[in-house]
N, C-alpha and C positions, 0 to 999 in steps of 0.2 A: 504494500500500500504506500502511495506517495502523496505528498502535499504539493499543490500547484498554486500558482498565482496567475490571474487574468487581469491585464491592464488595458483598458479601452475607455476613451472619453465618451463614446456613444452607448448609452445605457441599453438599448435594445440588442446591440451586438454583444455587449458584455453578458447580458442575461442569456442570450442564445448559446454562447460558447460555454457558459457555466452549466447550462442544461445538458448540452452534449457531453461534457466531461463527467457529469453525474452518471451517465450511462456506461462509463468504463469502470469495470469492477476493480481496476488497479488504483483508482483515484480515491483518496480519502478526503482531506480538507481542501476546500477551494477558497483561496483568499482573493479578494477583488480590490481593484484600485481604478479610479477614474482619471488619474493624471500620472505622469512619470514621477513627480515629486511624492505623491501618495504611495506609489509602488516602492520607492526608495525607503520611505519611512517604515513601511510594512516589513520589507526584507532586511532592514537593519535590526529588527527585533525578532524575526523568525525566519529560519531557513526553509526553502522549498526545493523540490527536486527539479521542477520545470517551471519556467516563466513564459506565459503566452502574451506577447506584446504587440499592440497595435503600433504602427510606425508613426502615424500622424496624430500626435497628442499635443495639447497646448503646453508651453513651457519646455520641459524636458521631453523630447520626442523619443520614440522607441529605439532608434539607433543610438542616441546618446545614453539612454537608459541601459542598453546592453553593454556599452563600454564601461559604465560605472559598475554594473553587476559583476563583471569579470574580475574586479578588484576586491570583492567581498571575500571574507574568510571561507565561506562555503558557497561558491557561486553556483547558481542553477544552470541547467541547460536552457537555452533560449530558443523559442519557436516564435517566429513573427507571423501574425495573423492580420492581413491587410487587404484593402481593395486596390492597392497600388502594386502593379506587376513590374514596375520599372526600377525597383530598389533591391532586387534579388542579389545582384552582384555585391552591393554594399553589405547586405545581410550576411552572405556567406563569407565575406572578408572578415566578419566579426565572429566567425566560427559558429554560426547559428546551426542548430540541429535540423531545422526545417523552415519552410516558408510557405504558409497557407494563404490561399486567396479566398476572400469572402464571396459568396456565402460558403461556409465550411460544411463539408459532408462528414458524417460520423465515421465512415470507413477511412477517409483521408486523415481525420483527426487521430484515429487509432494508430495509423502508421507513423504519424508524427511523434506520438508518445513512444512507440517502439524505438524510433531513431534516437530520441532524447535519452531513453534508458540505456541504449547501447553505448552512447557517448559517456554516460555517467556524469554529466555536467562539464562545464568548461574548465580548462586548466587555470588556476589562479595566477595572476601576475605576481612577480617578485615583490611589487609594492602594493599594499592594501589601500583601497579608496573608501573613505567614510563619508556618507551623505550627511550634511549639516544644514538644518533649516535656519535661514536668516530672513525673518519676516515672512513674506509670501514666496520667497525664492529658496532654492536649494543650491548649496555650494558643495563641491567635491574636495575634500581635504585628503591629501596624500599622506600616508604614514611617514614617508621619507622627509616631509616638511615639519613634522611634529618634533619639538625640542623637549618639552616637558608636559606633564599631565597633572591636573589638580582634581582630586575627588570632590564631588558635591552630591552626597547621598547616593542614589542609584544612577546618577549621571557622572560624566567626566568632562572636564573642560580642557580642550587640547590647545596648547600654546605653540604658535609658529613664529617665524621671523617677522611676520607682518604686524606683530604686537597685539593681535586680536585673539581673545580666548573663544574657541568654538565649542559649544556645548553639544555633547552626544549622549544618547540614552544607553550608555554602556557602563557598567560599574568598573572601577579602576582595577578590581581584582581580576576581571576577565581580560582587560587589556594587558595586565601584567603577564598572564599566562600566554596570551596570543603573541605578545611582542618580546618575550624573553629571549628568543633565538636571534633577534635582530638588534640586540644591543640596548634594550630598555631595562632599567634596573629600579626596583622599588627602594626608595631611600627613606620613606616615612609612610605611615599608614594612609596619609592623604596625598602622597606625591610619588610620581614615577618620572624618571628622567632618561633621556637618551645619552648613554655614557660618552659617546664621541662628541657630543655637543657641550659637555662640561668644560668651562674655560678656567675654573679655579676650584680647588677643594680645600676646605678647612675642617679637618676631621679630628682635631684635638681641641681640648678646652671644654667649656661648659655648654656651648651652643654650636655643635658641628653643623656645617652647611656645605652646599656646593653651589657654584654660580654658573648660570647658563646665560652668557652675555651679561647684561646689567641686572639680572634677576637672581637673588639669593634664595635658594630652596633649602628648607631645614632638613636635617638628617637625623633620624632617630638614633640614639646612642647604641641601642642593641643591634642596629643594622650597620654600624660603622665598619666592622671587619669585612662584611660582605660587599659593602659599597666600595671600600678601598680596593678590594680584589677586582671588582667589576670595572672600576675606572682604569686600573692598570691594564686590564685586558682590552678595554674599549678605547684606549689611546687618548685619555684626557690630556689637555694641553695645560 
């Protein structure tokens, strides 16, 4: 049984595809979104095996959405469902599992699911992409641009060189696990830093800290030995 996402800004088309998917005994939960931004928010909180994307959606279109999904920690296989037969080359350049033209037939949809399951999802990029909501828009924050992270309850604020803190609905404990192999180290219960971005470390005295540019990040005393080892391995300057 697999979970899937359907993203389409036309409600009748979305309802029809969801109806057809319910007829496939391999499909469990069907998540829906009416815009690319909505789809990113859904998939940042819950992984699915296959994403069925309309190409022409307002704001983030289906092709842009597929590029962003490839950077998720668990990227789904992508199937484009569209009335536009002129974008197939672009779709398959993005390693789409299939390209369905509306109106969709149930037998053709079943074959698309077959292909998606054979692919097992797209290969994740070396760099992870996180969708961040800014007002009514969605920005894509690359993990490689994150210098340090501040925990805020069940959320985390990602700090990049642009000086802006980008809030994502991911707890810092999850980011610690996901990013441990790419040089991020927990320095405090509320802070995670990219070791190679540390410009100065003060790990002795009563208030140990590390600096990332002009920002001083506190270090928990009990974590000082682990932080020192991680910084040496990460090439702190």
